[in-house]
C-alpha positions in Angstrom: 206.6 83.4 -36.9 203.8 80.9 -36.2 203.1 78.3 -38.9 199.8 77.3 -40.5 198.5 74.3 -38.6 197.3 71.1 -40.3 196.6 67.4 -40.0 199.1 65.3 -42.0 197.6 62.2 -43.5 199.3 60.1 -46.2 201.6 63.0 -47.1 198.8 65.5 -47.3 198.5 68.6 -45.2 194.9 69.3 -44.3 194.2 72.8 -42.9 191.4 74.1 -40.6 189.2 75.6 -43.4 185.8 74.1 -43.6 186.1 71.8 -40.5 186.0 72.0 -36.7 189.1 73.6 -35.2 190.6 74.4 -31.8 192.4 77.6 -30.8 196.1 77.4 -30.0 197.1 80.1 -27.4 200.3 81.7 -26.3 200.5 81.0 -22.6 202.5 84.1 -22.0 199.7 86.4 -23.2 196.6 84.3 -23.6 196.3 85.4 -27.2 195.4 83.1 -30.1 198.3 81.9 -32.3 196.3 79.9 -34.8 193.5 77.4 -35.4 194.1 73.6 -35.3 192.0 71.3 -37.4 190.2 68.5 -35.7 190.4 65.1 -37.2 187.2 63.3 -38.0 186.7 59.5 -37.7 187.3 59.2 -41.4 190.6 61.2 -41.0 191.8 58.8 -38.2 190.9 55.7 -40.2 192.6 57.1 -43.2 195.7 57.8 -41.2 195.8 54.2 -39.9 195.3 52.9 -43.4 198.1 55.1 -44.7 200.5 53.8 -42.0 199.5 50.2 -42.8 200.0 50.7 -46.5 203.4 52.3 -46.0 204.7 49.7 -43.7 205.9 47.1 -46.2 207.9 49.7 -48.1 209.4 51.3 -45.0 210.1 48.1 -43.1 211.5 46.6 -46.3 214.0 49.4 -46.8 217.6 48.8 -45.7 218.8 50.1 -42.4 221.1 52.4 -44.3 218.3 53.8 -46.3 216.2 54.5 -43.2 219.3 56.1 -41.6 219.8 58.5 -44.5 216.3 59.8 -44.2 216.5 60.2 -40.4 219.9 61.7 -40.5 218.8 64.2 -43.1 215.9 65.2 -40.9 218.2 65.6 -37.9 220.5 67.8 -39.9 217.6 70.1 -41.0 216.4 70.3 -37.4 219.9 71.4 -36.3 220.0 74.0 -39.0 216.5 75.3 -38.0 216.8 74.9 -34.2 216.3 78.5 -33.4 213.4 78.9 -35.9 211.6 75.9 -34.5 212.5 76.9 -31.0 210.7 80.3 -31.5 207.6 78.4 -32.5 208.0 76.2 -29.5 208.3 79.1 -27.1 205.3 80.9 -28.5 203.0 77.9 -28.0 204.5 76.3 -24.9 206.1 79.1 -22.9 209.6 77.9 -22.0 212.4 80.4 -22.6 214.0 80.5 -26.0 217.3 79.1 -24.9 215.5 76.0 -23.5 213.4 75.6 -26.7 216.4 75.9 -29.0 218.3 73.4 -26.9 215.3 71.0 -27.0 215.3 71.0 -30.8 219.0 70.4 -31.0 218.9 67.6 -28.4 215.9 66.1 -30.2 217.9 66.0 -33.4 220.7 64.2 -31.5 218.2 61.6 -30.3 216.9 60.9 -33.8 220.5 60.7 -35.1 221.5 58.3 -32.3 218.6 56.0 -32.9 219.1 56.1 -36.7 222.7 55.0 -36.1 221.6 52.2 -33.7 219.2 51.0 -36.4 222.3 50.1 -38.5 223.4 47.8 -35.6 220.1 46.0 -34.9 222.0 42.7 -34.6 220.7 39.2 -34.2 222.5 36.0 -33.2 222.8 32.4 -34.1 222.1 29.6 -31.6 223.9 26.3 -32.0 221.4 23.5 -32.9 221.0 20.3 -30.8 220.5 18.0 -33.8 222.6 17.5 -36.9 219.5 17.9 -39.1 219.2 21.5 -38.0 221.6 23.7 -40.0 221.1 27.0 -38.2 219.0 28.8 -35.7 218.9 32.5 -36.2 217.4 35.0 -33.7 216.7 38.4 -35.1 214.6 41.5 -34.6 211.8 42.7 -36.9 209.7 45.9 -36.7 206.5 45.4 -34.6 204.3 47.2 -37.2 202.3 50.4 -37.3 202.5 52.4 -34.1 200.1 54.8 -32.3 202.0 57.5 -30.4 200.7 60.0 -28.0 202.8 63.0 -26.6 202.0 65.8 -24.2 202.7 69.5 -24.3 205.6 70.0 -22.0 208.3 68.8 -24.5 206.5 69.1 -27.8 209.7 68.3 -29.9 211.7 66.1 -27.6 209.0 63.5 -26.8 207.8 63.0 -30.4 211.5 62.7 -31.4 212.1 59.8 -29.0 209.1 57.9 -30.3 209.6 58.7 -34.0 213.3 58.1 -33.8 212.9 54.6 -32.3 209.9 53.6 -34.4 211.3 54.8 -37.8 214.8 53.4 -37.2 213.3 50.0 -36.4 211.2 50.1 -39.6 207.8 50.9 -38.1 205.3 53.4 -39.5 203.3 55.7 -37.2 200.1 57.6 -36.4 201.0 60.2 -33.9 198.7 62.5 -31.8 200.8 65.3 -30.4 199.4 67.7 -27.9 196.7 70.1 -29.1 198.3 72.9 -27.1 201.6 72.7 -28.9 201.2 71.5 -32.5 203.2 74.0 -34.4 206.7 73.0 -33.4 206.0 69.3 -34.1 204.6 70.1 -37.5 207.8 72.0 -38.3 209.9 68.9 -37.2 207.8 66.7 -39.4 208.4 69.1 -42.3 212.1 68.3 -41.8 211.4 64.6 -42.2 209.4 65.2 -45.3 212.1 67.3 -46.9 214.6 64.6 -46.0 212.7 62.1 -48.2 210.4 60.4 -45.8 207.8 58.5 -47.9 204.2 59.6 -47.6 202.2 57.6 -45.1 205.1 56.6 -42.9 204.2 59.3 -40.3 200.7 60.6 -40.0 199.6 63.3 -37.5 196.1 63.8 -36.2 194.7 66.2 -33.6 191.3 66.6 -31.8 189.6 65.1 -28.8 192.4 63.0 -27.1 190.1 60.4 -25.6 188.2 59.8 -28.8 191.4 59.6 -31.0 193.2 57.3 -28.6 190.2 55.0 -28.4 189.8 54.8 -32.1 193.5 54.1 -32.7 193.7 51.5 -29.9 190.8 49.7 -31.4 192.3 49.6 -34.9 193.6 46.1 -35.7 196.4 47.5 -37.9 198.0 49.3 -34.9 200.4 46.9 -33.2 202.1 49.1 -30.6 201.2 52.0 -28.4 203.7 54.5 -27.0 202.3 57.0 -24.5 203.8 59.8 -22.4 201.5 61.4 -19.9 199.7 61.0 -16.6 199.4 57.7 -14.6 195.6 57.7 -14.8 195.5 58.0 -18.6 198.3 55.5 -19.0 196.4 53.0 -17.0 193.3 53.5 -19.2 195.3 53.1 -22.4 197.1 50.0 -21.2 193.8 48.4 -20.3 192.3 49.1 -23.7 195.5 48.0 -25.5 195.3 44.7 -23.7 192.0 43.9 -25.4 193.9 43.4 -28.7 197.3 42.5 -27.2 199.0 45.6 -28.4 202.5 46.2 -27.0 202.9 49.3 -24.8 205.6 51.7 -23.8 204.3 53.9 -21.0 206.3 56.9 -19.6 204.0 58.2 -16.9 204.3 60.7 -14.1 207.0 61.3 -11.6 207.5 63.0 -8.2 211.3 62.8 -8.0 212.9 62.7 -4.6 216.3 64.3 -3.9 218.4 63.2 -0.9 221.1 65.6 0.1 223.6 64.4 2.7 225.6 66.7 4.9 228.9 65.5 3.6 228.0 66.8 0.1 228.9 70.2 -1.3 225.6 71.9 -0.4 226.3 75.0 -2.5 227.1 73.0 -5.5 224.0 70.9 -5.0 221.9 74.0 -5.0 223.5 75.3 -8.2 222.8 72.0 -9.8 219.2 71.5 -8.5 217.8 75.0 -9.1 217.8 74.9 -12.9 216.7 71.2 -12.9 213.7 72.1 -10.7 212.6 75.3 -12.3 213.4 74.7 -16.0 210.2 74.7 -18.1 208.5 76.2 -15.1 208.8 72.8 -13.3 206.7 71.1 -16.0 209.1 68.1 -16.3 208.2 64.6 -15.3 211.7 63.9 -14.0 211.9 67.3 -12.2 213.4 67.1 -8.7 210.5 68.0 -6.4 210.7 66.4 -2.9 214.0 67.5 -1.3 215.2 65.6 1.8 218.2 67.2 3.4 220.2 65.9 6.3 219.3 67.9 9.4 222.8 69.4 10.0 222.8 70.8 6.5 219.1 71.7 6.4 219.2 75.4 7.4 222.1 76.1 5.0 220.4 74.3 2.1 217.0 76.1 2.7 218.7 79.5 2.8 220.7 78.9 -0.4 217.9 77.3 -2.3 215.4 80.0 -1.4 217.8 82.8 -2.4 218.5 81.1 -5.7 214.8 80.4 -6.5 213.8 84.0 -5.6 216.4 85.4 -8.0 215.1 83.6 -11.1 213.5 86.0 -13.7 209.9 85.1 -14.5 208.6 86.3 -17.8 207.7 85.7 -21.5 210.0 83.1 -22.9 210.8 85.4 -25.8 212.2 88.1 -23.4 215.9 88.3 -22.7 217.1 86.7 -19.5 213.8 85.0 -18.7 214.4 81.7 -16.9 210.9 80.7 -15.7 208.2 81.1 -18.4 204.5 80.6 -18.0 202.6 77.5 -17.2 201.0 75.7 -20.1 197.4 76.9 -19.5 195.1 78.4 -16.8 194.3 75.0 -15.3 197.9 74.6 -14.1 197.6 77.9 -12.2 194.6 76.6 -10.4 196.4 73.4 -9.6 199.4 75.2 -8.2 197.4 77.5 -6.0 195.3 74.6 -4.7 198.5 72.6 -3.7 200.1 75.5 -2.0 196.9 76.4 0.0 196.5 72.8 1.1 200.1 72.7 2.3 199.6 75.9 4.2 196.5 74.7 6.0 198.6 71.7 7.2 201.4 73.9 8.7 203.7 74.5 5.8 205.0 77.9 4.8 206.6 79.3 1.7 210.1 80.8 2.0 209.6 82.4 -1.5 206.8 82.5 -4.0 203.6 80.7 -3.3 201.3 82.7 -5.6 200.4 83.7 -9.2 202.5 86.5 -10.7 200.3 89.5 -11.3 200.7 89.9 -15.1 198.9 88.7 -18.2 199.5 85.0 -19.0 199.8 81.9 -16.8 202.7 82.8 -14.5 203.3 81.2 -11.1 206.2 82.3 -8.9 209.1 79.9 -8.2 208.0 78.5 -4.8 209.8 76.8 -2.0 207.7 75.1 0.7 209.2 74.0 4.1 207.7 72.2 7.0 205.4 70.3 4.7 203.8 67.3 6.4 203.7 64.0 4.5 199.8 64.1 4.5 199.8 67.3 2.3 198.5 66.8 -1.2 201.7 68.1 -2.7 203.6 65.2 -1.0 201.3 62.7 -2.7 200.5 64.3 -6.1 203.0 65.3 -8.8 202.8 69.1 -8.8 204.2 69.5 -12.4 205.0 73.1 -11.7 207.5 75.5 -10.1 207.1 74.2 -6.5 209.7 72.5 -4.4 209.2 71.0 -1.0 212.1 70.7 1.5 212.2 68.6 4.7 215.0 67.4 7.0 216.0 63.8 7.8 218.2 62.2 10.4 219.3 58.8 9.0 219.8 57.4 5.5 217.2 54.8 6.3 214.6 57.5 7.0 215.5 59.4 3.8 215.3 56.3 1.6 211.9 55.3 3.1 210.6 58.8 2.4 211.9 58.8 -1.1 210.3 55.4 -1.9 207.1 56.1 -0.1 205.1 57.0 -3.2 204.0 54.8 -6.1 206.0 57.0 -8.5 209.3 55.6 -9.7 210.7 57.6 -12.6 213.7 59.6 -11.4 215.5 60.1 -8.1 218.7 62.0 -7.1 221.2 62.0 -4.3 224.1 64.1 -3.3 227.0 62.7 -1.2 230.8 62.6 -1.2 230.8 59.2 0.4 231.3 56.6 -2.4 230.0 53.7 -0.3 226.9 55.6 0.7 226.4 56.6 -3.0 226.4 53.0 -4.1 224.2 51.7 -1.2 221.6 54.4 -1.4 221.3 54.5 -5.2 220.8 50.7 -5.2 217.9 51.1 -2.7 216.1 53.9 -4.5 213.1 52.7 -6.4 213.4 54.6 -9.7 214.2 53.8 -13.3 216.8 56.6 -13.3 219.1 57.8 -10.5 221.4 60.7 -10.7 224.3 60.8 -8.2 225.7 64.3 -7.6 224.1 65.5 -10.8 220.7 65.7 -12.5 221.5 64.8 -16.1 219.7 61.5 -16.4 218.3 62.0 -19.8 220.7 61.7 -22.8 220.2 60.4 -26.3 222.4 57.4 -25.5 220.7 56.4 -22.2 217.3 54.8 -21.6 214.6 57.0 -20.2 211.8 55.2 -18.3 210.4 54.4 -14.9 209.2 51.7 -12.6 206.1 51.2 -10.4 203.3 53.6 -11.4 205.7 55.6 -13.5 205.2 53.1 -16.3 207.3 50.5 -18.2 209.5 50.3 -21.2 212.2 52.9 -22.1 212.7 55.5 -24.8 216.1 56.8 -26.1 219.2 54.7 -25.9 219.3 51.2 -27.5 216.3 50.3 -25.4 214.3 53.0 -27.2 215.0 51.1 -30.5 214.4 47.6 -29.2 211.0 48.6 -27.9 209.7 48.9 -31.5 210.8 45.4 -32.5 209.7 41.8 -32.1 212.0 38.9 -31.6 211.9 36.3 -34.4 213.5 32.9 -34.5 214.2 31.3 -37.9 215.3 27.6 -37.7 216.8 26.0 -40.8 216.7 22.2 -41.4 218.2 20.1 -44.2 
């Protein structure tokens, strides 16, 4: 079921034989799935050269021609959604239903961006002088792109970047996560079979810091797109600035949820439980800090705890599993450290709070209450199956608590008061706000944050425009 792993450079698949390699492990068992080849400096440079060489052909193709390739790849992904989903579950851990849905949604993202590529419109600006015949403002592809994606959504996140870049006419060198290479390579196979010219997309793996440094220093690379932690995003942006490379940064989140007493509390819990615990909480837009109006607080805690404790934890390939393993052993240590810190500060767990005693990297769905603001989990993104719940008395208090951190990716609120919904959503400092639901990520809508959560957007029309430059052409007699 698990594919042979390789680098992909200028259309060539380069396996692990005869070179340094890394193990890829199944997080549900700790067993090795395969060996991933490590790119040398010569490999990285060759990948950049291939992207640069392919750029004139790909950017010179018509939007319809690019659309046909991307749409063909999207169709193949839809047809192979379960097959690719099985690879994804083996290497990443999320349950098979989530994995299959991720592949299908990623195909929709690619198809939407390919469609938008056919509508990359410009405009004419009336001239001031009779000698000027026309002033045309258009958009052109920015050039070869360096893209970096993490392990939590190993198909979805590359799809956002490749969909926007390729639809705009850019070529790409991408470094997916070393923990989850197989599912991405199967997606790239769909692009190849759909007719993507060699060199348009090149994939390299190895030491992330070394690869990113070499790509960012390459003059041919004109844009950087990164999804990951705030700290790494800051380092990449600083290095990209040395050569004035454009950046799109989708960084961490610590999403607040404000639940008002006038809302349907039981419905809110039904909505929030899957949003919080899908992918074992390893979601940058995952609701994490729950602020509940005091009169509804006991009812919310009771219902949320009961729902969280009923979730089945297990191997993502097992039937009825909802919460799979964390990505690697380091995440287990991080979860236990955050819980113990909160407990020493007076918090307690109404459910969970510890590792599940079985092979693999499993941590129980956890609900922490009475967590003081000074606790580390109230400052740092947990990126795991832990929710914190605290009461509030006024809307002003809740908004202040929600906006307290430097994160600004997603935020959510539940209320049946339309005026309050408008007022509070306007004051929440986040790039995406969900009112009475959590579905803020769709192919048609921009995904991105503010403050320390980064800048720029992926998906939606904005996900296409981010891979273009504005160009004015002024015609005189």
